[in-house]
DOSE-469642 format. One record per residue (C-alpha): chain; residue number from 1; x, y, z. Coordinates in pm, 1 decimal. Layout:
DOSE-469642
chaine = A num = NUM east = X north = Y up = Z
...
//
This chain:
DOSE-469642
chaine = A num = 1 east = -104.6 north = 713.5 up = 632.2
chaine = A num = 2 east = 51.1 north = 677.6 up = 278.9
chaine = A num = 3 east = 223.4 north = 378.9 up = 139.9
chaine = A num = 4 east = 510.1 north = 364.3 up = -105.9
chaine = A num = 5 east = 667.4 north = 89.9 up = -301.3
chaine = A num = 6 east = 1056.0 north = 41.1 up = -237.3
chaine = A num = 7 east = 1266.6 north = 13.2 up = -538.9
chaine = A num = 8 east = 1159.7 north = -157.7 up = -863.0
chaine = A num = 9 east = 999.8 north = -467.8 up = -698.8
chaine = A num = 10 east = 1019.5 north = -406.4 up = -316.3
chaine = A num = 11 east = 733.0 north = -410.2 up = -67.7
chaine = A num = 12 east = 468.8 north = -137.3 up = -12.1
chaine = A num = 13 east = 566.7 north = 26.1 up = 317.6
chaine = A num = 14 east = 409.4 north = 309.4 up = 522.6
chaine = A num = 15 east = 585.2 north = 654.2 up = 501.0
chaine = A num = 16 east = 639.6 north = 609.5 up = 866.5
chaine = A num = 17 east = 878.8 north = 327.6 up = 985.2
chaine = A num = 18 east = 917.3 north = 248.9 up = 1360.9
chaine = A num = 19 east = 1272.3 north = 228.5 up = 1451.3
chaine = A num = 20 east = 1341.2 north = 21.7 up = 1746.3
chaine = A num = 21 east = 1697.8 north = 82.3 up = 1848.8
chaine = A num = 22 east = 1593.1 north = 210.6 up = 2199.6
chaine = A num = 23 east = 1415.1 north = -111.0 up = 2276.0
chaine = A num = 24 east = 1607.0 north = -304.5 up = 2549.0
chaine = A num = 25 east = 1809.1 north = -7.9 up = 2673.7
chaine = A num = 26 east = 1581.7 north = 300.1 up = 2709.1
chaine = A num = 27 east = 1250.7 north = 113.9 up = 2651.9
chaine = A num = 28 east = 1148.6 north = -199.0 up = 2830.9
chaine = A num = 29 east = 974.3 north = -488.8 up = 2651.5
chaine = A num = 30 east = 633.2 north = -376.2 up = 2763.9
chaine = A num = 31 east = 700.0 north = -34.6 up = 2635.7
chaine = A num = 32 east = 832.3 north = -154.0 up = 2307.3
chaine = A num = 33 east = 516.9 north = -375.9 up = 2256.7
chaine = A num = 34 east = 295.5 north = -63.6 up = 2341.0
chaine = A num = 35 east = 488.4 north = 139.4 up = 2086.4
chaine = A num = 36 east = 454.3 north = -129.7 up = 1823.9
chaine = A num = 37 east = 80.9 north = -163.2 up = 1895.3
chaine = A num = 38 east = 12.9 north = 211.3 up = 1869.2
chaine = A num = 39 east = 208.9 north = 236.8 up = 1555.4
chaine = A num = 40 east = 18.1 north = -36.5 up = 1375.5
chaine = A num = 41 east = -316.0 north = 97.5 up = 1503.1
chaine = A num = 42 east = -213.6 north = 432.0 up = 1310.3
chaine = A num = 43 east = -125.0 north = 260.1 up = 973.8
chaine = A num = 44 east = 244.2 north = 179.5 up = 1023.1
chaine = A num = 45 east = 334.2 north = -148.8 up = 864.1
chaine = A num = 46 east = 709.3 north = -97.7 up = 865.1
chaine = A num = 47 east = 945.0 north = -183.1 up = 1151.8
chaine = A num = 48 east = 1322.7 north = -148.2 up = 1152.7
chaine = A num = 49 east = 1563.5 north = -317.1 up = 1384.5
chaine = A num = 50 east = 1929.1 north = -463.4 up = 1369.6
chaine = A num = 51 east = 2142.8 north = -730.9 up = 1522.8
chaine = A num = 52 east = 2344.3 north = -453.3 up = 1666.0
chaine = A num = 53 east = 2065.3 north = -301.2 up = 1862.6
chaine = A num = 54 east = 1994.0 north = -185.2 up = 2146.8
chaine = A num = 55 east = 2200.6 north = 122.2 up = 2113.0
chaine = A num = 56 east = 2451.3 north = 184.0 up = 2224.1
chaine = A num = 57 east = 2560.3 north = -171.4 up = 2160.4
chaine = A num = 58 east = 2695.7 north = -372.6 up = 2442.9
chaine = A num = 59 east = 2717.1 north = -750.9 up = 2535.5
chaine = A num = 60 east = 2426.8 north = -737.9 up = 2776.0
chaine = A num = 61 east = 2190.2 north = -585.1 up = 2530.6
chaine = A num = 62 east = 2298.5 north = -694.8 up = 2196.4
chaine = A num = 63 east = 2008.8 north = -847.4 up = 1987.3
chaine = A num = 64 east = 1755.8 north = -729.6 up = 2259.0
chaine = A num = 65 east = 1573.3 north = -512.0 up = 2015.6
chaine = A num = 66 east = 1521.6 north = -803.0 up = 1777.1
chaine = A num = 67 east = 1404.6 north = -1013.3 up = 2066.8
chaine = A num = 68 east = 1148.2 north = -761.1 up = 2180.8
chaine = A num = 69 east = 1011.2 north = -721.0 up = 1824.2
chaine = A num = 70 east = 1003.3 north = -1100.2 up = 1812.8
chaine = A num = 71 east = 787.3 north = -1154.9 up = 2113.0
chaine = A num = 72 east = 555.3 north = -886.5 up = 1968.6
chaine = A num = 73 east = 564.1 north = -1042.3 up = 1622.3
chaine = A num = 74 east = 483.3 north = -1389.1 up = 1755.6
chaine = A num = 75 east = 122.9 north = -1283.6 up = 1822.8
chaine = A num = 76 east = 73.3 north = -1083.9 up = 1503.7
chaine = A num = 77 east = -47.8 north = -1206.3 up = 1161.0
chaine = A num = 78 east = 308.1 north = -1231.5 up = 1001.1
chaine = A num = 79 east = 193.8 north = -1061.9 up = 677.8
chaine = A num = 80 east = 57.5 north = -766.1 up = 873.6
chaine = A num = 81 east = 404.7 north = -595.3 up = 896.4
chaine = A num = 82 east = 729.8 north = -557.3 up = 683.8
chaine = A num = 83 east = 1009.9 north = -628.6 up = 922.7
chaine = A num = 84 east = 1352.5 north = -491.4 up = 836.5
chaine = A num = 85 east = 1686.1 north = -569.4 up = 1011.0
chaine = A num = 86 east = 2051.5 north = -534.1 up = 945.2
chaine = A num = 87 east = 2382.4 north = -725.9 up = 956.2
chaine = A num = 88 east = 2658.7 north = -533.0 up = 1134.3
chaine = A num = 89 east = 2953.3 north = -440.2 up = 929.4
chaine = A num = 90 east = 3318.6 north = -529.3 up = 1026.5
chaine = A num = 91 east = 3582.8 north = -367.8 up = 1233.4
chaine = A num = 92 east = 3403.1 north = -164.9 up = 1489.6
chaine = A num = 93 east = 3537.1 north = -354.5 up = 1804.2
chaine = A num = 94 east = 3198.2 north = -515.3 up = 1862.7
chaine = A num = 95 east = 3348.8 north = -848.0 up = 1977.3
chaine = A num = 96 east = 3019.1 north = -973.6 up = 2110.5
chaine = A num = 97 east = 2871.0 north = -975.9 up = 1766.7
chaine = A num = 98 east = 3015.2 north = -1291.1 up = 1578.1
chaine = A num = 99 east = 3362.9 north = -1230.2 up = 1734.7
chaine = A num = 100 east = 3416.9 north = -892.5 up = 1577.8
chaine = A num = 101 east = 3228.8 north = -913.4 up = 1334.0
chaine = A num = 102 east = 3508.7 north = -1013.1 up = 1103.4
chaine = A num = 103 east = 3360.6 north = -968.3 up = 758.3
chaine = A num = 104 east = 3048.7 north = -977.4 up = 530.5
chaine = A num = 105 east = 3152.8 north = -1303.2 up = 380.4
chaine = A num = 106 east = 2907.7 north = -1593.6 up = 318.7
chaine = A num = 107 east = 2965.2 north = -1758.9 up = 655.0
chaine = A num = 108 east = 2913.4 north = -1443.2 up = 849.7
chaine = A num = 109 east = 2606.3 north = -1336.5 up = 636.3
chaine = A num = 110 east = 2437.6 north = -1676.5 up = 698.8
chaine = A num = 111 east = 2523.2 north = -1679.8 up = 1067.2
chaine = A num = 112 east = 2385.6 north = -1332.4 up = 1111.2
chaine = A num = 113 east = 2056.5 north = -1403.7 up = 930.4
chaine = A num = 114 east = 1999.6 north = -1735.5 up = 1126.5
chaine = A num = 115 east = 2043.8 north = -1552.7 up = 1451.8
chaine = A num = 116 east = 1810.3 north = -1271.2 up = 1362.7
chaine = A num = 117 east = 1545.3 north = -1511.3 up = 1246.8
chaine = A num = 118 east = 1560.1 north = -1691.1 up = 1592.4
chaine = A num = 119 east = 1537.1 north = -1365.4 up = 1779.0
chaine = A num = 120 east = 1265.1 north = -1230.7 up = 1570.1
chaine = A num = 121 east = 1073.3 north = -1561.6 up = 1595.3
chaine = A num = 122 east = 993.9 north = -1569.4 up = 1227.9
chaine = A num = 123 east = 1105.7 north = -1776.9 up = 935.5
chaine = A num = 124 east = 1172.8 north = -1496.0 up = 693.4
chaine = A num = 125 east = 1308.8 north = -1126.0 up = 697.6
chaine = A num = 126 east = 1119.6 north = -892.8 up = 468.4
chaine = A num = 127 east = 1411.0 north = -639.6 up = 419.6
chaine = A num = 128 east = 1763.2 north = -750.6 up = 501.1
chaine = A num = 129 east = 2022.5 north = -454.2 up = 503.4
chaine = A num = 130 east = 2397.0 north = -421.9 up = 531.1
chaine = A num = 131 east = 2435.9 north = -184.0 up = 827.6
chaine = A num = 132 east = 2757.4 north = -21.5 up = 699.3
chaine = A num = 133 east = 3000.9 north = -93.0 up = 427.8
chaine = A num = 134 east = 3273.6 north = -354.6 up = 434.8
chaine = A num = 135 east = 3519.2 north = -147.6 up = 246.1
chaine = A num = 136 east = 3699.0 north = 171.9 up = 364.3
chaine = A num = 137 east = 3450.1 north = 458.8 up = 341.2
chaine = A num = 138 east = 3349.8 north = 757.6 up = 566.8
chaine = A num = 139 east = 3072.3 north = 686.7 up = 794.4
chaine = A num = 140 east = 2904.3 north = 778.7 up = 1127.9
chaine = A num = 141 east = 3017.1 north = 1145.8 up = 1130.2
chaine = A num = 142 east = 3310.8 north = 1104.6 up = 928.6
chaine = A num = 143 east = 3286.5 north = 1319.4 up = 610.8
chaine = A num = 144 east = 3608.5 north = 1274.9 up = 418.6
chaine = A num = 145 east = 3733.4 north = 977.6 up = 216.2
chaine = A num = 146 east = 4083.0 north = 866.6 up = 316.1
chaine = A num = 147 east = 4268.1 north = 637.1 up = 80.2
chaine = A num = 148 east = 4527.7 north = 572.1 up = 353.1
chaine = A num = 149 east = 4273.1 north = 378.5 up = 536.3
chaine = A num = 150 east = 4233.2 north = 125.6 up = 243.1
chaine = A num = 151 east = 4212.8 north = -239.2 up = 375.2
chaine = A num = 152 east = 4125.7 north = -580.6 up = 239.5
chaine = A num = 153 east = 3746.3 north = -636.6 up = 210.0
chaine = A num = 154 east = 3502.1 north = -897.3 up = 94.7
chaine = A num = 155 east = 3405.5 north = -795.1 up = -253.2
chaine = A num = 156 east = 3054.2 north = -659.9 up = -311.1
chaine = A num = 157 east = 2991.7 north = -936.0 up = -563.5
chaine = A num = 158 east = 3051.1 north = -1195.4 up = -288.0
chaine = A num = 159 east = 2841.4 north = -1021.3 up = -45.4
chaine = A num = 160 east = 2554.1 north = -986.6 up = -292.6
chaine = A num = 161 east = 2589.5 north = -1349.4 up = -385.6
chaine = A num = 162 east = 2557.5 north = -1457.0 up = -25.9
chaine = A num = 163 east = 2249.3 north = -1244.1 up = 17.6
chaine = A num = 164 east = 2095.6 north = -1382.1 up = -300.6
chaine = A num = 165 east = 2140.2 north = -1720.3 up = -188.4
chaine = A num = 166 east = 1935.9 north = -1650.1 up = 112.2
chaine = A num = 167 east = 1661.7 north = -1475.5 up = -95.2
chaine = A num = 168 east = 1637.0 north = -1781.9 up = -319.7
chaine = A num = 169 east = 1585.0 north = -2002.3 up = 10.8
chaine = A num = 170 east = 1307.5 north = -1769.4 up = 124.7
chaine = A num = 171 east = 1487.4 north = -1654.6 up = 440.3
chaine = A num = 172 east = 1511.1 north = -1292.3 up = 308.4
chaine = A num = 173 east = 1262.5 north = -1138.3 up = 65.5
chaine = A num = 174 east = 1443.7 north = -804.2 up = -22.0
chaine = A num = 175 east = 1786.8 north = -664.6 up = 23.7
chaine = A num = 176 east = 1894.5 north = -309.2 up = 107.8
chaine = A num = 177 east = 2194.4 north = -107.6 up = 200.1
chaine = A num = 178 east = 2270.1 north = 135.9 up = 491.7
chaine = A num = 179 east = 2510.8 north = 411.4 up = 546.2
chaine = A num = 180 east = 2621.6 north = 379.3 up = 186.1
chaine = A num = 181 east = 2763.0 north = 618.4 up = -68.7
chaine = A num = 182 east = 2706.2 north = 652.1 up = -454.1
chaine = A num = 183 east = 2995.7 north = 426.5 up = -556.2
chaine = A num = 184 east = 2869.7 north = 145.4 up = -338.5
chaine = A num = 185 east = 2505.0 north = 161.8 up = -456.0
chaine = A num = 186 east = 2639.2 north = 180.2 up = -819.4
chaine = A num = 187 east = 2860.4 north = -139.6 up = -746.6
chaine = A num = 188 east = 2572.7 north = -333.8 up = -593.0
chaine = A num = 189 east = 2357.9 north = -255.8 up = -886.7
chaine = A num = 190 east = 2629.9 north = -343.0 up = -1134.9
chaine = A num = 191 east = 2698.8 north = -676.6 up = -966.4
chaine = A num = 192 east = 2335.1 north = -765.4 up = -964.3
chaine = A num = 193 east = 2302.8 north = -693.3 up = -1335.0
chaine = A num = 194 east = 2616.1 north = -873.2 up = -1427.1
chaine = A num = 195 east = 2547.3 north = -1197.0 up = -1243.5
chaine = A num = 196 east = 2170.3 north = -1208.1 up = -1220.7
chaine = A num = 197 east = 2182.9 north = -1152.0 up = -841.0
chaine = A num = 198 east = 1918.1 north = -975.3 up = -612.8
chaine = A num = 199 east = 1876.9 north = -609.4 up = -675.8
chaine = A num = 200 east = 1886.4 north = -375.6 up = -373.8
chaine = A num = 201 east = 1563.8 north = -186.5 up = -322.2
chaine = A num = 202 east = 1674.3 north = 75.0 up = -57.9
chaine = A num = 203 east = 1935.5 north = 261.3 up = 109.0
chaine = A num = 204 east = 1895.9 north = 361.5 up = 478.0
chaine = A num = 205 east = 2097.5 north = 681.1 up = 544.6
chaine = A num = 206 east = 2087.1 north = 959.5 up = 787.5
chaine = A num = 207 east = 1875.4 north = 1255.2 up = 652.6
chaine = A num = 208 east = 1757.9 north = 1564.8 up = 845.1
chaine = A num = 209 east = 1788.9 north = 1948.1 up = 854.3
chaine = A num = 210 east = 2138.7 north = 1920.9 up = 985.8
chaine = A num = 211 east = 2248.4 north = 1658.0 up = 720.0
chaine = A num = 212 east = 2135.9 north = 1692.6 up = 371.6
chaine = A num = 213 east = 2416.6 north = 1525.0 up = 200.7
chaine = A num = 214 east = 2193.9 north = 1270.0 up = 43.9
chaine = A num = 215 east = 2052.6 north = 1542.4 up = -170.2
chaine = A num = 216 east = 2344.1 north = 1559.5 up = -422.8
chaine = A num = 217 east = 2510.5 north = 1254.9 up = -583.6
chaine = A num = 218 east = 2321.1 north = 997.1 up = -396.3
chaine = A num = 219 east = 1979.8 north = 1146.5 up = -465.1
chaine = A num = 220 east = 2043.9 north = 1139.7 up = -838.5
chaine = A num = 221 east = 2180.4 north = 785.1 up = -829.9
chaine = A num = 222 east = 1879.9 north = 659.1 up = -650.2
chaine = A num = 223 east = 1621.7 north = 851.2 up = -863.2
chaine = A num = 224 east = 1785.0 north = 715.3 up = -1186.2
chaine = A num = 225 east = 1829.9 north = 355.6 up = -1060.0
chaine = A num = 226 east = 1489.1 north = 346.8 up = -863.2
chaine = A num = 227 east = 1637.0 north = 277.1 up = -512.6
chaine = A num = 228 east = 1444.0 north = 418.6 up = -228.4
chaine = A num = 229 east = 1567.3 north = 632.2 up = 76.0
chaine = A num = 230 east = 1485.2 north = 508.2 up = 416.1
chaine = A num = 231 east = 1578.9 north = 825.0 up = 610.2
chaine = A num = 232 east = 1714.3 north = 770.5 up = 957.3
chaine = A num = 233 east = 1763.3 north = 1006.8 up = 1241.1
chaine = A num = 234 east = 1521.4 north = 1267.5 up = 1114.4
chaine = A num = 235 east = 1541.5 north = 1450.5 up = 1437.8
chaine = A num = 236 east = 1928.1 north = 1423.2 up = 1459.2
chaine = A num = 237 east = 1932.4 north = 1218.7 up = 1779.4
chaine = A num = 238 east = 1670.3 north = 1447.5 up = 1926.1
chaine = A num = 239 east = 1870.1 north = 1757.8 up = 1874.0
chaine = A num = 240 east = 1622.5 north = 1910.0 up = 1627.6
chaine = A num = 241 east = 1341.9 north = 1881.1 up = 1888.8
chaine = A num = 242 east = 1516.6 north = 2187.0 up = 2051.4
chaine = A num = 243 east = 1527.3 north = 2017.0 up = 2382.2
chaine = A num = 244 east = 1906.7 north = 2059.5 up = 2432.4
chaine = A num = 245 east = 1868.7 north = 2427.6 up = 2341.0
chaine = A num = 246 east = 1650.4 north = 2470.7 up = 2644.6
chaine = A num = 247 east = 1842.6 north = 2238.8 up = 2866.6
chaine = A num = 248 east = 2195.4 north = 2116.4 up = 2753.0
chaine = A num = 249 east = 2163.9 north = 1829.0 up = 3006.7
chaine = A num = 250 east = 1814.2 north = 1725.0 up = 2895.7
chaine = A num = 251 east = 1758.3 north = 1358.0 up = 2915.7
chaine = A num = 252 east = 1825.9 north = 1172.9 up = 2588.7
chaine = A num = 253 east = 2099.0 north = 972.2 up = 2403.6
chaine = A num = 254 east = 2320.0 north = 1263.3 up = 2348.4
chaine = A num = 255 east = 2354.3 north = 1314.3 up = 2736.2
chaine = A num = 256 east = 2305.0 north = 951.3 up = 2845.8
chaine = A num = 257 east = 2585.8 north = 799.4 up = 2660.7
chaine = A num = 258 east = 2935.1 north = 961.8 up = 2636.8
chaine = A num = 259 east = 3069.5 north = 1009.8 up = 2294.7
chaine = A num = 260 east = 2762.2 north = 862.4 up = 2142.1
chaine = A num = 261 east = 2659.8 north = 1155.3 up = 1919.8
chaine = A num = 262 east = 2985.0 north = 1278.4 up = 1768.7
chaine = A num = 263 east = 2810.4 north = 1370.5 up = 1438.1
chaine = A num = 264 east = 2600.1 north = 1632.8 up = 1631.3
chaine = A num = 265 east = 2875.8 north = 1765.9 up = 1846.1
chaine = A num = 266 east = 3018.0 north = 1972.3 up = 1555.3
chaine = A num = 267 east = 3054.9 north = 2356.5 up = 1599.4
chaine = A num = 268 east = 2763.7 north = 2485.2 up = 1380.8
chaine = A num = 269 east = 2514.7 north = 2225.0 up = 1513.4
chaine = A num = 270 east = 2393.4 north = 2434.4 up = 1806.1
chaine = A num = 271 east = 2344.4 north = 2770.5 up = 1618.0
chaine = A num = 272 east = 2160.7 north = 2581.7 up = 1338.5
chaine = A num = 273 east = 1935.3 north = 2402.1 up = 1586.4
chaine = A num = 274 east = 1854.1 north = 2733.6 up = 1748.9
chaine = A num = 275 east = 1775.5 north = 2889.5 up = 1422.4
chaine = A num = 276 east = 1545.0 north = 2604.9 up = 1302.2
chaine = A num = 277 east = 1366.8 north = 2603.1 up = 1627.3
chaine = A num = 278 east = 1300.3 north = 2968.1 up = 1625.9
chaine = A num = 279 east = 1163.8 north = 2933.8 up = 1257.3
chaine = A num = 280 east = 922.8 north = 2645.7 up = 1358.3
chaine = A num = 281 east = 778.9 north = 2854.4 up = 1650.5
chaine = A num = 282 east = 724.9 north = 3169.5 up = 1450.4
chaine = A num = 283 east = 501.2 north = 2953.7 up = 1227.6
chaine = A num = 284 east = 321.4 north = 2782.5 up = 1520.1
chaine = A num = 285 east = 488.2 north = 2447.2 up = 1495.9
chaine = A num = 286 east = 698.3 north = 2261.0 up = 1737.7
chaine = A num = 287 east = 1071.6 north = 2225.0 up = 1631.4
chaine = A num = 288 east = 1002.6 north = 1846.3 up = 1605.0
chaine = A num = 289 east = 707.3 north = 1853.2 up = 1397.3
chaine = A num = 290 east = 873.0 north = 2081.0 up = 1155.2
chaine = A num = 291 east = 1188.1 north = 1880.4 up = 1120.8
chaine = A num = 292 east = 985.5 north = 1556.9 up = 1072.2
chaine = A num = 293 east = 744.7 north = 1713.3 up = 823.1
chaine = A num = 294 east = 1045.0 north = 1846.8 up = 613.8
chaine = A num = 295 east = 1178.3 north = 1482.4 up = 570.0
chaine = A num = 296 east = 837.4 north = 1325.3 up = 518.8
chaine = A num = 297 east = 776.0 north = 1580.7 up = 240.7
chaine = A num = 298 east = 1083.3 north = 1532.4 up = 35.2
chaine = A num = 299 east = 1012.2 north = 1387.2 up = -290.1
chaine = A num = 300 east = 1285.2 north = 1111.6 up = -257.4
chaine = A num = 301 east = 1187.4 north = 980.1 up = 82.6
chaine = A num = 302 east = 1058.6 north = 622.1 up = 62.4
chaine = A num = 303 east = 997.5 north = 605.1 up = 435.3
chaine = A num = 304 east = 1106.6 north = 787.8 up = 746.7
chaine = A num = 305 east = 1240.2 north = 594.3 up = 1049.3
chaine = A num = 306 east = 1115.8 north = 745.2 up = 1376.9
chaine = A num = 307 east = 1218.9 north = 642.7 up = 1717.8
chaine = A num = 308 east = 1077.1 north = 735.5 up = 2053.6
chaine = A num = 309 east = 1126.9 north = 678.0 up = 2420.9
chaine = A num = 310 east = 778.4 north = 776.9 up = 2530.3
chaine = A num = 311 east = 432.5 north = 747.2 up = 2384.2
chaine = A num = 312 east = 393.5 north = 1117.9 up = 2372.8
chaine = A num = 313 east = 697.3 north = 1156.8 up = 2141.5
chaine = A num = 314 east = 579.0 north = 863.5 up = 1929.4
chaine = A num = 315 east = 232.4 north = 1028.4 up = 1892.1
chaine = A num = 316 east = 373.5 north = 1349.3 up = 1791.8
chaine = A num = 317 east = 625.5 north = 1191.7 up = 1555.4
chaine = A num = 318 east = 350.3 north = 987.0 up = 1368.3
chaine = A num = 319 east = 116.9 north = 1276.9 up = 1348.9
chaine = A num = 320 east = 394.6 north = 1494.8 up = 1173.5
chaine = A num = 321 east = 352.2 north = 1296.6 up = 861.9
chaine = A num = 322 east = 11.0 north = 1468.0 up = 815.5
chaine = A num = 323 east = 167.1 north = 1819.6 up = 830.0
chaine = A num = 324 east = 232.4 north = 1999.4 up = 502.1
chaine = A num = 325 east = 475.5 north = 2279.3 up = 550.3
chaine = A num = 326 east = 382.4 north = 2610.9 up = 402.8
chaine = A num = 327 east = 588.8 north = 2774.3 up = 106.4
chaine = A num = 328 east = 708.3 north = 3034.0 up = 359.2
chaine = A num = 329 east = 828.7 north = 2777.2 up = 614.1
chaine = A num = 330 east = 1015.4 north = 2584.4 up = 332.4
chaine = A num = 331 east = 1159.7 north = 2906.9 up = 197.5
chaine = A num = 332 east = 1298.1 north = 2980.7 up = 562.2
chaine = A num = 333 east = 1428.7 north = 2633.9 up = 579.3
chaine = A num = 334 east = 1626.9 north = 2681.4 up = 253.4
chaine = A num = 335 east = 1755.8 north = 3019.4 up = 375.7
chaine = A num = 336 east = 1895.1 north = 2862.5 up = 692.2
chaine = A num = 337 east = 2034.8 north = 2566.3 up = 494.5
chaine = A num = 338 east = 2243.1 north = 2807.3 up = 283.9
chaine = A num = 339 east = 2369.5 north = 2966.7 up = 626.4
chaine = A num = 340 east = 2425.5 north = 2640.5 up = 798.3
chaine = A num = 341 east = 2505.7 north = 2387.3 up = 521.9
chaine = A num = 342 east = 2515.1 north = 2038.3 up = 657.3
chaine = A num = 343 east = 2675.5 north = 2113.0 up = 998.1
chaine = A num = 344 east = 2640.7 north = 1751.7 up = 1092.3
chaine = A num = 345 east = 2743.3 north = 1546.8 up = 790.5
//
């Protein structure tokens, strides 16, 4: 296991991060604890959750992932792991989360942090992330900016000021973003410099063989400003494992939850997945291992967030970080990328 520093002054984290959004929905507390134990035993020191999780979010399971991580964390040396969680953004009809949530203003940020600390059974959060932007911007399968959707929003300066206050109090150690775009990253960095506020160390965005949109403007921004990518959904909700090619009704989030994977229901996703799976098998690799090894091997990846519903999946996912793809495999991936360019943006 290799470890990398996030941002200019962030924590040293393992290249594998254990994502926990299945905890409390597809995985029981006992299964979640077993996954956490296994990951740590194999060198993982980075865990990611969110107040929104379990996924899909609903009143009965909201916050359950943090609770499961918390009951496990309570029996660990606290400095053994880096715990990341997120505050839900506004306007997504999640009335069970702080009544909406309404905004990312000071009151909501503080309320969310205090609730996460209670569920996690800790007195500080290592990396606290804004789950998605407050302002109008495309996300979660949207791929075009629409100025007609403009709305009032809490300024980035105010959001960052609220987060900085919590950093100074010791309740949060570092701050990151998620589902963010180049303008947003630039504005957070600008406001930090102008007002002496906390500098973001990471951006957690989707990145996989079906969605390489990070590689253009955002990759340059993060390289020049030293902001690390936390790549989530490296298997595209399991689609890149190839299991839905063999059986379109295979058990997984795509088939269990209606309308949950709109990003991966776009027209060219199926043909692209079949092509990538065939490439992997020609070179003696499982489709999942090839897809994960590709993300692990990118020069800009700070850490890759993996998720699993079974121990067998978890074992394969962690093992993939040791795989180095041969030049002919990487060339084959690039040829397919030119044919199926970002079918799931």
